[in-house]
C-alpha positions as CSV (number, residue, x, y, z in Angstrom):
1,M,-8.7,11.3,16.3
2,A,-9.8,13.1,13.1
3,P,-7.2,13.1,10.2
4,I,-6.1,16.4,8.7
5,D,-6.8,16.8,5.1
6,V,-3.5,17.7,3.3
7,S,-2.0,17.4,-0.2
8,F,1.3,17.4,-1.9
9,L,2.9,17.2,-5.3
10,S,4.4,14.2,-7.0
11,N,5.9,15.3,-10.4
12,N,3.4,18.0,-10.6
13,V,0.5,15.8,-9.8
14,K,-1.6,16.8,-6.8
15,L,-2.1,14.0,-4.3
16,A,-4.7,13.8,-1.6
17,A,-3.7,12.7,1.8
18,H,-4.7,12.4,5.4
19,L,-2.2,13.3,8.2
20,Y,-2.6,11.8,11.5
21,V,-0.9,13.6,14.4
22,P,-1.1,11.9,17.9
23,D,-3.4,13.7,20.4
24,S,-0.5,13.7,22.9
25,Y,1.7,15.8,20.5
26,K,3.3,18.8,22.2
27,E,4.3,21.9,20.4
28,G,8.0,21.8,19.4
29,E,8.3,17.9,19.5
30,K,9.9,16.0,16.7
31,L,8.2,12.7,16.3
32,P,8.9,9.5,14.2
33,A,6.7,9.3,11.0
34,I,5.3,6.6,8.9
35,V,4.0,6.7,5.2
36,V,1.2,4.2,4.9
37,L,0.4,2.9,1.4
38,H,-3.0,1.4,0.4
39,P,-3.6,-1.8,-1.5
40,G,-3.9,-1.8,-5.3
41,G,-7.4,-0.5,-6.3
42,G,-8.0,0.9,-2.8
43,V,-8.0,4.3,-1.2
44,K,-6.6,6.0,1.8
45,E,-10.0,5.8,3.8
46,Q,-10.0,1.9,3.8
47,T,-7.4,-0.3,5.5
48,A,-4.6,2.3,5.2
49,A,-6.6,4.5,7.5
50,T,-7.0,1.7,10.0
51,Y,-3.3,1.2,10.3
52,A,-2.4,4.9,10.1
53,E,-4.8,5.8,12.9
54,D,-3.6,3.0,15.1
55,L,0.1,3.8,14.7
56,S,-0.7,7.4,15.4
57,N,-2.4,6.4,18.7
58,Q,1.0,4.8,19.5
59,G,2.9,8.1,19.1
60,F,3.8,8.2,15.4
61,I,2.8,10.9,12.9
62,T,1.4,8.9,9.9
63,L,0.3,9.8,6.4
64,A,-2.1,7.8,4.3
65,F,-2.6,9.1,0.7
66,D,-4.3,8.3,-2.5
67,R,-1.8,7.3,-5.2
68,R,-2.1,9.3,-8.4
69,S,-5.3,8.6,-10.4
70,Q,-6.7,6.9,-7.3
71,G,-9.3,8.2,-4.8
72,S,-9.3,12.0,-4.5
73,S,-5.8,12.5,-6.1
74,E,-5.3,14.0,-9.5
75,G,-4.1,11.9,-12.5
76,T,-5.7,10.7,-15.7
77,P,-7.1,8.4,-16.8
78,K,-8.5,7.6,-13.4
79,Y,-8.1,4.3,-11.6
80,V,-4.8,3.4,-13.3
81,E,-2.6,1.1,-11.1
82,D,0.9,2.3,-12.3
83,P,3.7,0.6,-10.3
84,F,6.4,3.0,-11.5
85,A,4.3,6.1,-10.7
86,S,3.3,4.6,-7.4
87,I,7.0,4.3,-6.5
88,E,7.6,8.0,-7.2
89,D,4.4,8.9,-5.3
90,T,5.8,7.0,-2.2
91,K,9.0,9.0,-2.4
92,S,7.1,12.2,-2.7
93,A,5.1,11.3,0.4
94,V,8.5,10.9,2.2
95,T,9.5,14.2,1.0
96,Y,6.2,15.8,2.3
97,L,6.8,14.3,5.8
98,S,10.4,15.3,5.6
99,T,9.3,19.0,5.2
100,N,6.8,18.9,8.1
101,G,8.3,20.7,11.2
102,K,6.7,18.0,13.5
103,V,8.7,15.2,12.0
104,D,12.1,13.9,13.0
105,L,13.9,13.5,9.6
106,K,16.1,10.7,10.9
107,R,13.0,8.6,11.9
108,V,10.8,8.2,8.8
109,G,9.4,4.8,7.9
110,V,7.1,3.2,5.4
111,L,4.4,0.7,5.7
112,G,2.7,-0.9,2.7
113,I,-0.4,-3.1,2.4
114,C,-0.9,-5.6,-0.4
115,A,0.4,-3.9,-3.7
116,G,1.4,-1.0,-1.5
117,G,3.9,-3.4,0.2
118,G,5.6,-4.1,-3.2
119,Y,5.8,-0.4,-3.8
120,A,7.1,0.3,-0.3
121,I,10.0,-2.1,-0.9
122,A,10.8,-0.7,-4.4
123,A,10.8,3.0,-3.1
124,A,12.8,2.3,0.0
125,S,15.5,0.4,-2.0
126,T,16.5,3.6,-3.6
127,D,15.5,6.2,-1.0
128,S,17.9,6.2,2.0
129,R,15.6,8.6,3.9
130,V,13.5,5.7,4.8
131,K,14.8,4.1,7.9
132,A,12.4,1.2,8.5
133,I,10.2,-0.7,6.1
134,A,7.3,-3.0,6.9
135,T,4.6,-4.7,4.8
136,V,1.3,-6.4,5.5
137,S,0.0,-9.0,3.0
138,M,2.6,-7.8,0.6
139,V,2.0,-8.5,-3.2
140,D,4.3,-8.1,-6.1
141,V,1.9,-7.0,-8.8
142,G,4.0,-8.5,-11.7
143,L,4.2,-11.8,-9.9
144,L,0.6,-11.9,-9.1
145,F,-0.5,-11.4,-12.6
146,A,2.1,-13.8,-13.9
147,R,1.0,-16.6,-11.7
148,S,-2.7,-15.9,-11.0
149,I,-4.0,-15.4,-14.7
150,P,-3.8,-17.9,-17.4
151,K,-1.3,-16.9,-20.2
152,E,-4.1,-16.7,-22.8
153,T,-6.1,-14.4,-20.7
154,L,-3.1,-12.3,-19.8
155,D,-2.1,-12.0,-23.4
156,A,-5.7,-10.9,-24.4
157,L,-5.5,-8.2,-21.5
158,I,-2.3,-6.9,-22.7
159,T,-3.6,-6.6,-26.3
160,Q,-6.7,-4.9,-25.2
161,A,-4.7,-2.5,-23.0
162,G,-2.5,-1.5,-25.9
163,E,-5.7,-0.8,-28.1
164,N,-7.3,1.1,-25.4
165,R,-4.3,3.4,-25.0
166,T,-4.3,4.2,-28.7
167,E,-8.1,4.8,-28.7
168,Y,-7.8,7.0,-25.7
169,A,-4.9,9.0,-27.2
170,K,-7.0,9.6,-30.3
171,G,-9.8,11.2,-28.1
172,G,-11.9,8.0,-27.5
173,E,-13.6,7.1,-24.3
174,I,-11.7,5.4,-21.4
175,K,-12.5,1.8,-21.1
176,Y,-12.2,0.3,-17.7
177,L,-11.7,-3.2,-16.4
178,P,-12.8,-4.1,-12.8
179,Y,-10.0,-4.4,-10.4
180,V,-12.0,-7.0,-8.5
181,P,-14.2,-9.2,-10.7
182,P,-17.9,-8.5,-9.9
183,E,-18.9,-12.2,-10.6
184,I,-17.2,-14.6,-8.2
185,K,-17.6,-18.3,-8.9
186,E,-17.0,-21.3,-6.6
187,D,-13.6,-22.0,-8.2
188,S,-12.5,-18.4,-8.1
189,P,-9.2,-17.9,-6.4
190,V,-9.5,-17.3,-2.7
191,L,-8.0,-13.9,-3.0
192,M,-10.6,-12.8,-5.6
193,R,-13.4,-14.2,-3.4
194,E,-12.2,-12.2,-0.4
195,A,-11.5,-9.1,-2.3
196,A,-15.1,-9.0,-3.5
197,D,-16.3,-9.6,0.1
198,Y,-14.2,-6.6,1.2
199,Y,-14.3,-4.2,-1.7
200,L,-17.7,-4.8,-3.0
201,T,-19.7,-4.8,0.2
202,S,-20.3,-2.4,3.1
203,R,-17.4,-4.1,4.9
204,G,-14.7,-2.1,3.0
205,S,-16.3,-0.4,0.1
206,H,-15.7,3.3,-0.5
207,K,-17.3,5.6,-3.0
208,R,-13.9,6.7,-4.4
209,S,-12.5,3.1,-4.7
210,A,-13.0,1.7,-8.2
211,N,-12.8,-1.3,-8.6
212,K,15.1,-4.2,-5.8
213,I,14.8,-5.6,-2.4
214,E,18.5,-6.3,-1.6
215,R,19.3,-2.6,-1.4
216,I,17.1,-2.2,1.9
217,A,19.8,-3.7,4.2
218,P,21.0,-2.8,6.7
219,R,17.8,-1.0,7.4
220,P,15.3,-3.2,9.3
221,F,12.6,-5.0,7.3
222,L,9.5,-6.6,8.5
223,L,7.0,-8.6,6.5
224,V,3.6,-9.6,7.9
225,A,1.4,-12.1,6.2
226,G,-1.5,-14.4,7.1
227,A,-0.4,-18.1,7.5
228,D,-3.4,-19.1,5.3
229,A,-3.0,-16.3,2.7
230,D,-2.7,-17.5,-0.9
231,T,-0.3,-14.6,-1.4
232,I,2.1,-15.6,1.4
233,E,4.6,-16.8,-1.2
234,H,5.2,-13.1,-2.2
235,S,6.4,-12.3,1.3
236,R,8.4,-15.6,1.5
237,I,10.2,-14.7,-1.8
238,A,10.9,-11.1,-0.6
239,F,12.2,-12.4,2.7
240,A,14.6,-14.9,0.9
241,K,16.0,-12.2,-1.2
242,A,16.5,-9.7,1.5
243,S,19.5,-9.3,3.7
244,E,19.6,-9.0,7.5
245,P,18.1,-7.6,9.6
246,K,14.7,-9.1,8.4
247,E,11.8,-10.8,9.9
248,L,8.8,-12.7,8.4
249,Y,5.9,-12.7,10.9
250,T,2.9,-14.8,10.2
251,V,-0.6,-14.5,11.7
252,E,-2.1,-18.0,12.4
253,G,-5.5,-18.6,10.8
254,A,-5.4,-15.4,8.8
255,T,-5.8,-15.0,5.1
256,H,-4.7,-12.2,2.9
257,I,-7.6,-9.7,3.4
258,D,-8.3,-10.8,7.0
259,L,-5.2,-8.4,7.8
260,Y,-7.1,-5.6,6.1
261,D,-9.6,-5.3,9.0
262,R,-10.6,-8.5,10.8
263,K,-7.3,-9.3,12.3
264,V,-5.5,-5.9,12.5
265,N,-5.5,-6.4,16.2
266,Q,-3.1,-9.3,15.8
267,V,-0.8,-7.2,13.6
268,A,-0.9,-3.7,15.1
269,P,1.2,-4.6,18.3
270,K,3.9,-6.1,16.0
271,L,4.1,-3.1,13.9
272,T,4.2,-0.7,16.8
273,E,7.0,-2.8,18.4
274,F,8.9,-2.8,15.1
275,F,8.6,0.8,14.4
276,K,9.3,2.0,18.0
277,K,12.5,-0.1,18.0
278,N,13.7,1.0,14.6
279,L,12.6,4.6,14.3
């Protein structure tokens, strides 16, 4: 099915989105709907589109969108990964679906991939309109940076970021750092090596892609992670903090980015089962 190009506002910032409506939709129906959040540094046309289309084929209306400053969405400077803005954008996406006449307002869910998973949890924890929450290869951005980057490197990045903000405010040029390092070494973390293979090759590249959890209960919560993912700790920590009903579902032999495309067929049935049961 071909997605429908749509847009909506999030704090007066126009966000670009793709709306997927099942081919089987009949006029007058009210269907369950799911917001699908792309990974950090990604765009809606990548793995978010894969999951959005698959779930739409299973009878859900789905919405994949570019968070502000990402992809085709407005927001400056471009390519900024802003967790707080991303949480607000997620809630605005729920609002958009809630105003769509085809959507059953009592059956709206959120699916977040990678960093989108962290944003999905944060948004749902303070938005009771979300009735079911699922994540795939979930990452807590703060935890990722705190544990994956040496302190001296992180301190230098924080200092540079502050200097860049001041220079930009004075009218200077925007300075960017790559989300995925273009030069991968043998001792680079598995996640970075796999990210380069996905984002920097024809496998997953796209021209517009630059490089409070306790409050969810009693709404159902599903975390999906690759058993071999070096980020599985993020899902385990989230699972331990969450209250019932909850489930941590692992895919054997899968790494973090395997679940973006290569092993979606091992994840999709579980997501379909989860959302059909709970929406």
